[in-house]
C-alpha positions as CSV (number, residue, x, y, z in Angstrom):
1,M,-0.2,-0.1,0.1
2,S,0.7,3.8,-0.3
3,P,2.5,5.3,2.7
4,H,-0.6,7.6,3.1
5,E,-2.5,4.4,4.0
6,T,-0.4,2.6,6.5
7,L,-2.0,5.7,8.7
8,F,-5.2,3.8,9.3
9,L,-3.8,0.5,10.0
10,D,-4.4,-1.0,13.5
11,T,-1.4,-1.0,16.8
12,T,-0.5,-5.0,16.7
13,N,-1.5,-6.0,20.0
14,T,-1.3,-10.0,19.6
15,V,0.4,-12.4,17.3
16,D,-0.5,-11.8,13.0
17,I,0.1,-15.2,11.0
18,H,0.0,-15.4,7.9
19,L,1.2,-17.3,4.8
20,I,2.5,-16.4,1.9
21,A,3.2,-18.4,-1.3
22,N,3.2,-16.3,-3.8
23,N,5.1,-18.5,-5.9
24,N,7.2,-21.4,-6.1
25,F,10.2,-19.8,-4.5
26,V,8.4,-18.2,-1.6
27,R,6.7,-20.4,0.7
28,F,6.8,-19.4,4.1
29,Q,4.5,-18.3,7.3
30,T,5.3,-14.6,8.7
31,W,4.5,-14.2,12.4
32,D,3.9,-10.2,13.4
33,F,4.5,-10.0,16.8
34,G,3.5,-6.3,18.8
35,G,5.8,-4.1,19.7
36,D,4.4,-4.5,23.5
37,M,4.8,-8.3,23.1
38,S,7.9,-10.2,25.4
39,L,9.1,-13.1,23.8
40,V,10.8,-14.6,26.8
41,H,7.9,-15.7,28.1
42,D,5.2,-18.0,26.4
43,V,3.2,-16.1,23.7
44,P,-0.9,-16.0,24.3
45,Y,-2.8,-16.6,20.9
46,M,-6.1,-17.7,20.5
47,G,-7.0,-18.5,24.1
48,T,-3.5,-20.4,24.1
49,N,-0.2,-20.2,25.0
50,I,2.7,-20.8,22.6
51,P,6.0,-21.7,24.6
52,V,8.6,-19.6,23.0
53,D,11.2,-22.7,22.7
54,T,8.5,-23.8,20.3
55,I,8.2,-20.7,18.3
56,F,12.0,-20.2,17.8
57,R,12.9,-23.7,17.1
58,N,10.7,-23.3,14.1
59,C,11.6,-20.0,13.1
60,G,14.1,-19.7,10.1
61,T,14.6,-15.7,10.3
62,L,14.2,-13.0,13.5
63,V,13.3,-9.6,11.7
64,Y,13.3,-7.1,14.8
65,V,11.8,-3.6,14.3
66,I,13.6,-0.4,16.0
67,D,11.7,3.0,15.6
68,A,14.6,5.3,15.1
69,Q,12.5,9.2,15.3
70,D,13.9,11.1,17.3
71,E,11.0,12.7,19.1
72,Q,10.8,8.8,21.1
73,E,14.1,9.0,21.9
74,E,13.3,7.0,25.4
75,D,11.6,4.4,23.5
76,Y,14.3,4.0,21.5
77,Q,16.7,3.4,24.2
78,D,13.9,1.2,25.9
79,A,14.5,-1.4,23.2
80,L,18.3,-2.0,23.2
81,P,17.7,-4.2,26.0
82,K,14.6,-5.7,24.9
83,L,16.8,-6.5,21.7
84,V,19.8,-7.9,23.1
85,E,17.7,-10.5,25.6
86,T,15.9,-11.6,22.7
87,L,18.4,-12.2,20.6
88,G,19.9,-14.0,23.2
89,L,17.3,-16.2,24.0
90,A,16.9,-17.3,20.2
91,H,20.1,-17.8,19.5
92,S,20.4,-20.0,22.7
93,I,17.6,-22.0,21.7
94,N,17.9,-22.3,18.0
95,P,21.8,-20.6,16.7
96,K,20.8,-21.2,12.9
97,I,18.3,-18.1,13.2
98,N,18.9,-15.5,10.9
99,F,18.7,-12.5,12.6
100,E,17.7,-8.9,11.5
101,V,17.3,-5.7,12.6
102,F,15.6,-3.0,10.9
103,L,16.2,1.0,12.0
104,H,13.0,2.4,10.9
105,K,11.3,5.4,10.3
106,V,14.2,6.6,9.0
107,D,13.0,9.2,6.8
108,G,14.8,11.7,4.8
109,D,13.1,14.9,6.5
110,S,13.3,14.1,9.8
111,M,16.4,12.8,10.0
112,S,20.1,13.1,8.6
113,E,22.4,11.0,7.3
114,E,25.2,11.6,9.9
115,T,22.2,10.8,12.9
116,K,21.2,7.6,10.7
117,A,24.9,6.4,10.8
118,E,25.5,7.1,14.2
119,R,22.4,5.2,15.4
120,Q,22.8,2.2,13.5
121,Q,26.6,2.4,14.7
122,S,25.8,2.9,18.0
123,I,23.2,-0.4,17.8
124,E,25.7,-2.6,16.6
125,H,28.5,-1.6,19.1
126,Y,26.2,-2.1,22.0
127,V,24.3,-5.0,20.1
128,S,27.8,-6.8,19.6
129,T,29.0,-5.6,23.1
130,E,26.0,-7.2,25.4
131,L,26.1,-10.6,22.9
132,Q,29.5,-11.3,23.6
133,G,29.0,-14.0,26.5
134,H,26.6,-15.8,23.7
135,G,29.0,-17.2,21.3
136,D,28.9,-16.2,17.8
137,V,25.6,-14.2,16.6
138,L,25.5,-12.8,13.7
139,V,23.5,-9.5,12.9
140,S,22.3,-7.4,10.1
141,Y,21.3,-4.5,10.3
142,Y,19.3,-2.0,7.6
143,L,17.7,1.7,7.2
144,T,14.6,1.3,6.6
145,S,11.4,4.0,6.0
146,I,8.4,3.4,3.8
147,Y,9.2,6.8,2.3
148,D,11.3,5.0,-0.6
149,H,12.4,1.3,-1.7
150,S,14.4,1.1,1.5
151,A,11.8,-1.2,3.5
152,L,11.8,-3.7,0.0
153,E,15.2,-3.8,-0.4
154,A,15.7,-5.0,3.3
155,F,13.5,-7.3,3.2
156,S,14.4,-8.4,-0.3
157,K,17.6,-9.3,1.2
158,V,15.8,-11.2,4.2
159,V,13.7,-13.6,2.0
160,Q,16.8,-14.7,-0.1
161,K,18.5,-16.0,2.9
162,L,15.2,-18.3,2.9
163,A,15.4,-19.4,-0.6
164,P,17.6,-22.4,-0.6
165,Q,18.3,-22.5,-4.6
166,L,19.4,-18.6,-4.5
167,P,23.1,-20.0,-5.7
168,T,21.6,-21.3,-8.6
169,L,19.3,-18.8,-9.7
170,N,21.8,-16.4,-9.0
171,N,24.1,-18.2,-11.3
172,L,21.3,-18.5,-14.0
173,L,21.2,-14.5,-13.9
174,D,24.5,-14.5,-14.2
175,I,24.6,-16.3,-17.4
176,L,21.2,-14.9,-19.2
177,T,23.0,-11.0,-18.1
178,S,26.4,-11.9,-19.6
179,S,24.9,-13.0,-22.6
180,C,22.5,-10.6,-23.7
181,C,24.6,-7.8,-22.6
182,I,21.7,-6.9,-19.8
183,D,23.2,-4.7,-17.3
184,K,21.1,-5.4,-14.5
185,S,18.5,-8.3,-13.7
186,Y,15.9,-8.9,-11.1
187,L,13.9,-11.5,-9.8
188,V,10.8,-10.0,-8.9
189,D,7.7,-11.6,-6.8
190,V,5.1,-9.5,-7.8
191,V,2.7,-9.0,-5.5
192,T,5.0,-7.8,-2.7
193,K,7.9,-6.7,-5.3
194,L,11.0,-8.3,-3.3
195,Y,13.7,-9.5,-5.4
196,I,14.4,-13.2,-4.7
197,A,17.5,-13.4,-6.6
198,T,19.9,-10.8,-8.8
199,D,22.8,-11.2,-10.9
200,S,26.2,-10.2,-9.0
201,N,26.7,-6.8,-11.0
202,P,26.2,-4.4,-8.1
203,V,22.8,-3.2,-7.4
204,D,21.5,0.2,-7.4
205,V,18.8,1.2,-5.2
206,H,17.6,3.7,-8.2
207,T,17.6,1.2,-10.5
208,Y,15.8,-1.6,-8.2
209,E,13.1,1.4,-7.5
210,L,12.5,2.0,-11.7
211,C,12.2,-2.0,-11.3
212,S,9.4,-1.7,-8.9
213,D,7.2,0.6,-10.4
214,L,7.3,-1.5,-13.4
215,V,5.5,-4.1,-12.1
216,D,3.0,-1.7,-10.5
217,V,2.6,-0.3,-13.5
218,V,2.1,-3.6,-15.6
219,I,-0.3,-4.5,-13.1
220,D,-2.2,-1.1,-12.8
221,V,-2.7,-1.4,-16.8
222,S,-3.4,-5.3,-16.5
223,Y,-6.6,-4.5,-13.9
224,I,-7.9,-2.2,-16.3
225,Y,-7.7,-3.7,-19.7
226,G,-6.5,-7.5,-18.8
227,I,-10.3,-8.4,-19.2
228,T,-11.3,-12.5,-20.3
229,E,-14.0,-13.6,-21.2
230,S,-15.6,-14.6,-18.3
231,G,-15.3,-10.6,-17.4
232,Q,-12.4,-11.5,-14.6
233,A,-9.5,-9.1,-14.5
234,V,-6.3,-11.2,-15.2
235,P,-3.6,-8.8,-13.5
236,Y,-0.6,-11.2,-14.4
237,D,-0.7,-14.4,-16.7
238,D,1.8,-15.6,-18.7
239,K,1.8,-13.7,-21.5
240,S,2.4,-10.7,-19.6
241,T,5.5,-8.8,-20.6
242,S,6.4,-4.6,-21.2
243,A,9.2,-2.9,-22.3
244,T,9.8,1.0,-21.4
245,R,12.2,3.3,-22.9
246,L,14.1,5.6,-20.6
247,N,15.7,9.1,-21.4
248,S,18.6,7.9,-20.6
249,G,18.9,5.5,-23.4
250,M,18.2,2.4,-21.3
251,V,15.2,-0.1,-21.2
252,L,13.1,-1.8,-18.4
253,Y,12.2,-4.9,-19.7
254,L,9.6,-7.6,-18.0
255,R,8.8,-11.0,-18.8
256,E,6.7,-13.6,-16.8
257,V,8.8,-16.7,-16.1
258,S,7.0,-18.3,-12.9
259,S,3.1,-17.9,-11.2
260,Y,3.4,-14.2,-10.3
261,L,7.1,-13.8,-10.7
262,A,8.7,-11.9,-13.4
263,L,12.2,-11.4,-14.7
264,V,13.2,-7.1,-15.3
265,C,16.1,-6.3,-16.8
266,V,17.9,-3.0,-17.5
267,L,19.3,-2.7,-20.7
268,R,20.7,-0.9,-23.5
269,E,18.4,0.4,-26.0
270,E,20.8,-0.8,-28.9
271,H,21.1,-4.4,-27.0
272,F,17.0,-4.5,-26.6
273,A,17.1,-4.0,-30.5
274,K,18.1,-8.0,-30.7
275,R,14.6,-8.7,-29.4
276,A,14.2,-12.0,-30.9
277,L,17.5,-13.6,-29.1
278,L,16.8,-11.7,-26.1
279,D,13.3,-13.1,-25.9
280,Y,14.9,-16.7,-26.7
281,N,17.4,-16.3,-23.5
282,I,14.1,-15.9,-21.6
283,D,12.8,-18.8,-22.7
284,C,15.9,-20.7,-22.0
285,F,16.1,-19.5,-18.5
286,R,12.1,-19.7,-17.6
287,T,12.6,-23.6,-18.8
288,S,15.4,-23.9,-16.5
289,L,13.5,-22.0,-13.2
290,E,11.0,-24.4,-13.6
291,K,13.7,-27.0,-13.6
292,V,15.6,-25.4,-10.7
293,F,12.0,-25.9,-8.8
294,R,11.6,-29.3,-9.9
295,E,14.6,-30.8,-8.8
296,G,15.5,-28.4,-5.8
297,N,18.5,-27.3,-5.3
298,D,20.9,-28.6,-7.9
299,A,22.7,-26.1,-8.9
300,V,24.7,-28.0,-11.9
301,G,22.0,-29.5,-14.0
302,P,19.8,-26.0,-15.0
303,A,22.8,-23.7,-15.5
304,A,24.6,-26.5,-17.8
305,E,21.0,-26.9,-19.4
306,Y,21.4,-22.9,-20.0
307,K,24.9,-22.8,-21.2
308,S,24.0,-25.6,-23.5
309,H,20.9,-23.7,-25.0
310,R,23.0,-20.1,-25.2
311,Q,25.7,-21.8,-27.6
312,E,23.5,-23.5,-29.8
313,L,21.5,-20.5,-30.9
314,T,25.1,-19.0,-31.1
315,N,26.3,-21.3,-33.2
316,R,22.8,-20.6,-35.1
317,V,23.9,-17.1,-35.3
318,N,27.5,-16.9,-36.0
319,D,26.6,-19.9,-39.3
320,G,23.9,-16.9,-40.7
321,N,26.5,-14.5,-40.7
322,N,28.9,-16.5,-42.4
């Protein structure tokens, strides 16, 4: 939802549990705990108490959100001991948990870059000092806000750690970008606009914002014009595609590659002119993606098959040029 719509959200007082299953690679539950709740004792839920041991033993990632607004300085300071207590207990029960800390509401107009950096450094120092007696506790930190794409960027990195196929997906995207001269590519969940994989080229926040906005445009336009014979709007299917030319000479290209999963590429206009070659490679990528899902964590087979497809097409192009 847009930032102004969040003003009408109710405060989380209990536990909100949601199943996330938008596509074949992102399938998990989210347990959203109210900020006033303590995870040191059993958690009340629908008339019963859930033991903390049960929660943490089945937990893959713990995301802890701290309000960083200046006017809430006292709440900010009180949250740090609670953060350390929660991380220490969770790690003692399940050392395999990924720990992620969001320093939230670091909105551009209300907090300077210097203040943001100081807040993050102070939290990292405090947590690392207090957790010295709990063993090797690895914690990742993010500066987030709902008024830009920083929250989506942070959650994308969180979700990637939960996808066991991530190394294979990244490898496939590297092959695709090198064969089609693509500057940057993202595998985006169109429901949440989180990217579950990307190639090894550096992530540019501005580029990711453009790709995320493109997904919004495709869905919005499809809701208007995507009417089937039954009269139902189809916002996204296997024929969903979009190409947008930017003033910078770059092209944003979106293709459906799986159920509610989009490949969004950024490439130069002269490379996009080879549209047939690009589409062929994306079709090969889509086939490999399906095989990755079927075979689990097999990182060799799909990549080798994709390279074979690419070499076959390269030979055809060379034969035609000769």
